[in-house]
Every structure is written in C-alpha cells, then in structure tokens.
C-alpha positions as CSV (number, residue, x, y, z in Angstrom):
1,X,168.1,41.1,83.0
2,X,164.3,41.0,82.5
3,X,163.8,41.6,86.2
4,X,166.1,44.7,86.0
5,X,164.1,46.1,83.1
6,X,160.8,45.5,84.9
7,X,162.0,47.2,88.1
8,X,163.2,50.2,86.0
9,X,159.9,50.5,84.2
10,X,158.0,50.1,87.5
11,X,160.1,52.8,89.2
12,X,159.7,55.2,86.3
13,X,156.1,54.7,85.3
14,X,154.5,53.4,88.5
15,X,151.3,51.3,88.5
16,X,148.1,51.8,86.6
17,X,145.8,54.4,88.2
18,X,142.8,56.5,87.3
19,X,143.4,60.3,86.9
20,X,141.5,62.4,89.3
21,X,141.8,65.8,90.8
22,X,141.3,69.3,89.5
23,X,141.6,70.3,85.9
24,X,144.5,72.6,86.7
25,X,146.5,69.8,88.4
26,X,145.6,67.3,85.6
27,X,146.7,69.8,82.9
28,X,149.9,70.5,84.8
29,X,150.8,66.9,85.3
30,X,150.3,66.2,81.6
31,X,152.6,69.0,80.4
32,X,155.4,69.0,83.0
33,X,159.0,68.4,82.0
34,X,159.9,64.8,81.0
35,X,161.7,62.7,83.5
36,X,165.2,61.4,82.6
37,X,165.1,57.8,81.4
38,X,168.2,55.7,80.8
39,X,166.4,53.3,78.4
40,X,163.9,53.5,75.6
41,X,160.3,52.6,76.4
42,X,157.7,52.0,73.7
43,X,154.0,51.6,74.2
44,X,150.4,51.5,73.0
45,X,148.0,54.5,73.1
46,X,144.3,53.7,73.1
47,X,142.3,56.8,72.4
48,X,138.5,57.4,72.2
49,X,137.2,60.8,71.1
50,X,133.7,60.8,72.6
51,X,132.4,64.3,71.9
52,X,133.0,68.1,72.1
53,X,130.8,70.7,73.7
54,X,130.4,74.5,73.6
55,X,132.6,74.9,70.5
56,X,133.1,78.3,69.0
57,X,130.7,79.3,66.3
58,X,132.7,80.1,63.2
59,X,130.2,80.0,60.4
60,X,128.2,83.1,59.5
61,X,125.2,81.1,58.3
62,X,124.3,78.1,60.4
63,X,126.3,76.1,62.9
64,X,129.7,74.6,62.7
65,X,130.9,71.4,61.0
66,X,133.6,70.2,63.5
67,X,136.0,67.3,63.2
68,X,139.2,66.2,65.1
69,X,142.7,65.4,63.7
70,X,144.9,63.2,65.9
71,X,148.7,63.6,65.4
72,X,151.4,61.7,67.2
73,X,154.9,63.2,66.9
74,X,153.8,65.4,64.0
75,X,152.3,62.5,62.0
76,X,148.6,62.4,61.4
77,X,147.2,59.1,62.6
78,X,143.4,59.7,62.6
79,X,140.7,62.1,61.4
80,X,137.2,61.8,62.8
81,X,134.1,62.1,60.6
82,X,132.9,65.7,60.1
83,X,129.7,66.4,62.2
84,X,127.6,68.8,60.2
85,X,125.5,71.6,61.7
86,X,126.5,71.4,65.4
87,X,128.6,72.9,68.1
88,X,128.0,69.9,70.3
89,X,129.3,67.0,68.1
90,X,129.3,63.4,69.2
91,X,132.2,61.4,67.6
92,X,132.5,58.1,69.5
93,X,135.6,57.1,67.5
94,X,138.5,55.1,68.7
95,X,142.1,54.8,67.6
96,X,145.0,52.6,68.8
97,X,148.6,53.4,67.8
98,X,152.1,52.3,68.7
99,X,154.6,54.7,70.1
100,X,158.3,53.8,69.6
101,X,159.9,56.1,72.2
102,X,157.6,57.5,74.9
103,X,160.3,60.0,76.0
104,X,159.9,61.9,72.7
105,X,156.2,61.4,72.1
106,X,153.5,64.0,72.1
107,X,149.9,63.5,71.0
108,X,147.8,66.4,69.8
109,X,144.1,66.4,69.2
110,X,143.2,69.4,67.0
111,X,139.6,70.5,66.6
112,X,138.7,72.2,63.3
113,X,135.6,73.6,61.7
114,X,135.2,72.5,58.0
115,X,134.7,75.4,55.6
116,X,133.3,75.0,52.1
117,X,135.4,78.0,50.9
118,X,139.0,78.5,52.0
119,X,141.0,76.7,54.8
120,X,139.2,75.0,57.7
121,X,139.1,77.0,60.9
122,X,141.2,75.9,63.9
123,X,139.0,75.8,67.0
124,X,141.6,74.6,69.5
125,X,143.6,71.6,70.6
126,X,144.5,69.3,73.5
127,X,148.1,68.1,73.9
128,X,149.5,65.3,75.9
129,X,153.2,64.6,76.7
130,X,153.0,60.8,76.8
131,X,155.8,60.2,79.2
132,X,153.9,62.3,81.8
133,X,150.8,60.1,81.5
134,X,152.6,57.0,82.9
135,X,150.3,54.0,82.5
136,X,147.4,56.2,83.4
137,X,143.8,55.8,82.2
138,X,141.6,58.9,81.6
139,X,138.0,57.9,81.2
140,X,135.4,60.2,79.6
141,X,137.5,63.2,80.7
142,X,136.5,66.7,79.7
143,X,139.6,68.7,78.7
144,X,139.4,72.4,77.8
145,X,140.6,73.3,74.3
146,X,143.6,75.7,74.1
147,X,144.9,78.1,71.5
148,X,148.1,80.1,71.5
149,X,146.1,83.3,71.9
150,X,144.0,81.9,74.7
151,X,140.8,82.4,72.7
152,X,139.6,78.8,72.5
153,X,136.2,77.8,73.6
154,X,134.8,74.4,74.5
155,X,135.8,71.0,75.8
156,X,136.8,67.7,74.2
157,X,135.7,64.6,76.0
158,X,138.1,61.7,75.6
159,X,139.2,58.4,77.1
160,X,142.9,57.7,76.8
161,X,145.3,55.0,78.1
162,X,148.9,54.4,77.5
163,X,150.6,51.1,78.3
164,X,154.3,51.0,78.5
165,X,156.2,48.2,76.8
166,X,160.0,48.1,77.5
167,X,162.2,47.4,74.6
168,X,164.2,44.3,75.6
169,X,167.6,44.1,74.0
170,X,168.3,41.0,71.9
171,X,171.1,39.0,73.5
172,X,171.6,36.4,70.8
173,X,173.9,37.2,67.9
174,X,172.2,38.0,64.6
175,X,172.5,35.5,61.8
176,X,175.2,36.2,59.2
177,X,172.7,37.2,56.4
178,X,171.4,40.2,58.5
179,X,173.0,43.5,57.7
180,X,174.5,45.5,60.5
C-alpha cells in the first residue's frame, strides 16, 4: 500500500528540481490548470520574503511604507514588518505553513503601502497554485507584481519550497471511544 502511494506521488509530483527558464514560462507553469489527482496530498510550504524593488510611489510626501501579507487559501498566515520610507524594502522574513490539500491550495503574497489616513494602498501581488509547483524550489527568485488592471510596478524576491506529504489512510480500526 505504501509503495503504491509513493509511486502515485512520484508520478504526480516528480522529483525535486530547481526552477529555471524565462519569467513567462515560470509564470505560466505556476498558474496552469491543476492536474487531476485521485488522492489527497498535504504538504509543507517554506517561504522567505527577501525584498521588493521598484515599488510604486503612493505617498504624496516622502516614500512608501511597504509590507507583505501572506494568505493561504484565503487565510492570512503572515504579515511582514512595515519598512518605512522606502520603495526598495528588505524584509528577510520566513514562514512555514502546513497545507492540508494541495489540489485546492493557493498562496498569495500581497504587497501594500501603509497609510496613516484611510485604507492601506494595494501595490500588487504574486499568486502561486501550489499543485503546479510540484516539489519545486525557487531560490531568490524575482517575480513581477500583478494587479487586475495591469498597473502594478515592481518585483518581489522570494524563496519558496513545497514538500508533498501523502496522507496515508489508517488501516487499523478506531477504538470504540472515538466518535465516527
């Protein structure tokens, strides 16, 4: 049984490799449609937000105060420290999180400018469909920010790895005191 699960995971996710190639092909491979899986695969995401560069200037007086919010499946899991007075912030912050079902998992890194008055300004985002990353490791990769209106400026430098962990079914019966 364990060998069958290992072979399915290996066939679906392949072996660990380093991402390379053009930005366009990298972006396309991260957002393509999800493959069909006949079992649930959980995993661990290791993310480091290194820095951003060439961010849009939003403040009338002075430079921006950027920060990054990390969400996984719509749940906020991390917020970086605000870097005051810069459009080239260095964050160097890491986060590790568990993902229960990779087939339904999306990670979004939203970049914002902190405003003293009113709502913070959305500068752009980077999105990953985790099932498309397949045991891949991105190291200090510059990824362009995007916005729905295509007006985003700047890049986010990150390192990201995803390690698949198949959920192995329990074959032994549950004790009587466990509820079904």
